[in-house]
C-alpha positions as CSV (number, residue, x, y, z in Angstrom):
1,M,-0.2,-7.8,11.2
2,V,-2.2,-4.8,10.6
3,G,0.9,-2.8,10.8
4,L,2.5,-5.5,8.1
5,L,-0.1,-5.0,5.7
6,Y,-0.1,-1.2,6.6
7,S,3.2,-1.0,5.8
8,V,3.3,-2.8,2.7
9,L,0.3,-2.3,0.9
10,L,-0.3,1.6,1.1
11,P,3.0,2.8,-0.8
12,I,2.2,0.9,-3.4
13,F,-1.4,2.7,-4.2
14,P,-0.4,5.7,-6.0
15,R,-2.6,8.5,-5.2
16,R,-4.3,9.1,-1.7
17,P,-2.8,6.9,0.8
18,V,-4.8,8.7,3.3
19,L,-7.6,8.0,1.9
20,V,-7.1,4.7,1.4
21,G,-5.3,3.9,4.7
22,G,-7.9,6.1,7.0
23,I,-11.4,4.9,5.3
24,I,-11.5,2.0,3.1
25,A,-8.7,0.0,4.5
26,P,-10.4,0.0,8.1
27,L,-14.3,-0.4,6.7
28,L,-13.0,-3.8,5.1
29,W,-10.9,-4.7,7.8
30,S,-13.4,-3.8,10.6
31,G,-16.2,-5.3,8.1
32,L,-13.9,-8.4,7.4
33,L,-13.2,-9.2,11.4
34,Y,-16.9,-8.0,12.8
35,T,-17.9,-11.1,10.8
36,A,-15.7,-13.2,10.9
37,Q,-15.1,-13.3,14.9
38,D,-17.6,-15.3,15.7
39,I,-16.5,-17.7,14.3
40,I,-12.3,-17.2,15.3
41,N,-12.7,-16.7,18.1
42,P,-16.4,-16.1,20.2
43,A,-15.0,-15.2,23.6
44,L,-12.8,-12.5,21.8
45,N,-15.6,-11.4,20.3
46,A,-17.7,-11.1,23.6
47,R,-15.0,-9.1,24.8
48,I,-13.8,-6.8,21.8
49,D,-15.7,-2.9,22.2
50,W,-16.5,-3.0,18.4
51,P,-17.0,1.1,18.3
52,W,-13.4,1.8,19.6
53,F,-12.0,-1.1,17.7
54,M,-13.4,1.0,14.3
55,A,-12.3,4.2,15.5
56,F,-9.2,3.3,16.0
57,Q,-8.5,1.3,13.3
58,F,-9.7,4.7,11.4
59,V,-7.2,6.7,13.5
60,F,-4.6,4.0,12.8
61,G,-5.3,4.3,9.4
62,V,-4.9,8.2,9.2
63,V,-1.9,8.3,10.8
64,A,-0.2,5.8,8.6
65,G,-2.1,6.9,5.2
66,L,0.0,10.3,6.9
67,V,3.4,9.0,6.9
68,V,3.3,7.0,3.1
69,A,2.0,10.5,1.7
70,R,5.2,12.7,3.3
71,H,7.5,9.8,2.4
72,E,10.0,10.8,-0.3
73,R,9.2,8.7,-3.0
74,V,11.5,5.7,-4.7
75,F,12.1,5.2,-8.2
76,T,11.9,1.8,-8.8
77,L,11.9,0.0,-12.0
78,Q,8.1,-1.9,-12.5
79,Y,6.9,0.3,-15.4
80,L,10.3,0.5,-17.6
81,P,10.0,-2.5,-20.2
82,I,11.1,-5.8,-19.4
83,A,14.2,-5.6,-21.7
84,V,15.4,-2.6,-19.6
85,R,15.1,-4.2,-16.2
86,L,17.1,-6.4,-17.2
87,G,19.7,-4.6,-18.6
88,V,19.1,-5.8,-22.7
89,E,21.7,-3.1,-24.5
90,A,19.3,-2.8,-27.8
91,P,19.1,0.7,-30.1
92,G,15.8,2.4,-28.9
93,F,15.8,0.8,-25.3
94,M,18.7,2.6,-23.7
95,A,20.3,5.8,-23.9
96,E,23.4,6.1,-26.2
97,K,27.3,5.5,-25.2
98,N,27.7,8.9,-26.3
99,G,24.7,10.9,-24.7
100,E,22.1,10.9,-27.3
101,E,19.1,9.8,-26.9
102,P,17.1,7.0,-27.9
103,K,15.0,7.5,-31.3
104,P,11.2,6.9,-30.8
């Protein structure tokens, strides 16, 4: 589950995925689990070695951040206006057919 969260959330952050994946996310995730584990499963909480668990969370986060940082960014349309994403062909939104750029 943690791997799925990392793989979905790390590419969303525009900068410093190693910082987010290696420090911020493990602190939040480990803190949340540490405080809630007594309620969720007290028997499992008694068997978790929390310093090692947190250390491995940091290592996993750094590796996941490095993998995301080294991959090529994929162009998405999320920052374009809604009319362009919908394919509305109106003056000023799209490039003209003869190759001219739209005028501001």
